[in-house]
N, C-alpha and C positions, 0 to 999 in steps of 0.2 A: 382704477380702483386703488384705494389707499394701501400703502405698505405698512401694515399693522405689526407692531412689536408688543410683547407682553413683558412688563418689568415687575418682578416679584420682590417684596420686602417682608421680613419677619415682623409680625406685630410686636413681639417682645423687644426687638431692636428699636422700633419706633418709639415705644413707651420709655425706653431707657435713654435714648438720644434723639429726640425729635428734630433738633436742629441739624445734627449730622446726617440723618436720613433725608431731610428736606434738601440739603446741599447735594447729596448723592443723586437725588432725582433731578435737581437743577443742572448738575454737570452732565447727566445723561441726555438731557434735552438739547444741549448745544454741542455734544460730542459728534465728531465725524462730519461728513458732508451733508448728511440728511438731517437737517434740523427738525426737531419733533415738538409735539405738544401733547399734554395729557388730555385725552378725550373722554376718559371714563375710569371708574374704579369700582372694584368689588372686593370682597374679603370672605375668608372662611374663618375658622377659629384660630388659625396660626399665621396666615399670610394675607397681605394686601397685594392685589394684582392691579397694575395700572395698564390701561390701553394707551399706547403711544403711537400717534399717527404723524405722518409728515406734516410739517407746518406749511400752510398755503403760502405761495410766493407773496412777498411784501407784507406779510402779517407780522405783528410784533411777537417777540418771544414771551414765554410765560415764566413767571417765578412761582414756585409752589412751596407751601408750608404745611406741615403736619401740626395740628394743635389740639390740645385737650379741650373739649367743649363743656362737659358737665357730668354730674352724677345722675343723669336721666331726669332731671327736673325740666318739665316742658318749657317753663318760662326762661330758664337758663339756656336751654338749647336754642330757642328762638332768639333770645337776646345775643348769644354768641354769634349766631349766623348773621344777624342783622348788623352787629358791630363790625364784623369783617366785611360785609357787603358795603357798608358805608365807607370803609377804607379801600374799596376798589377790588375786593376779593370775591370770587365765585366759589361756592361750595361744590366740590366735585364728587364727594362721597364720604361715608362715615363707616366706622367700625368700633367694636368694643375691645377694651384692653383694661384689665384690672378692675372691672366693674364700673368703668367710666367710659363715656362716649368721646371718641376722637374723630377728627375729620381732616380731609385734605382740602386745602384752599388754594386757588390760583388767581393770578392777575397778570395782565399783559404789562410788559415793561417797555421802557424807551429804547433799550438796546441790549445786546448780548450780556453785558456784565452788570446791568443795572439792578438795583435793589437786592444785592446779595449780602 
């Protein structure tokens, strides 16, 4: 069975510093001997909770990015998801911050330090 860890981030922190919070997640994924990957995300009105599982052997590491998607316009939401998909990113989940929709995106990298 997977060794699941829950990683918690304040939504306000993500909205203020999405790049810094993304890097915090990325450092967490490669820290220690148990390399991890984000397997899911959920949120309440204050926090984002990431499910971190052990990365399967020989699998590539992830790089994760928090990004603002839109002001709830369906075309903008779909367009933002599609643009990131075309750049190799998968949408892991979304949450609201300041009346805007944010999401966490991930893609596999070529190595531990790639795409940072």
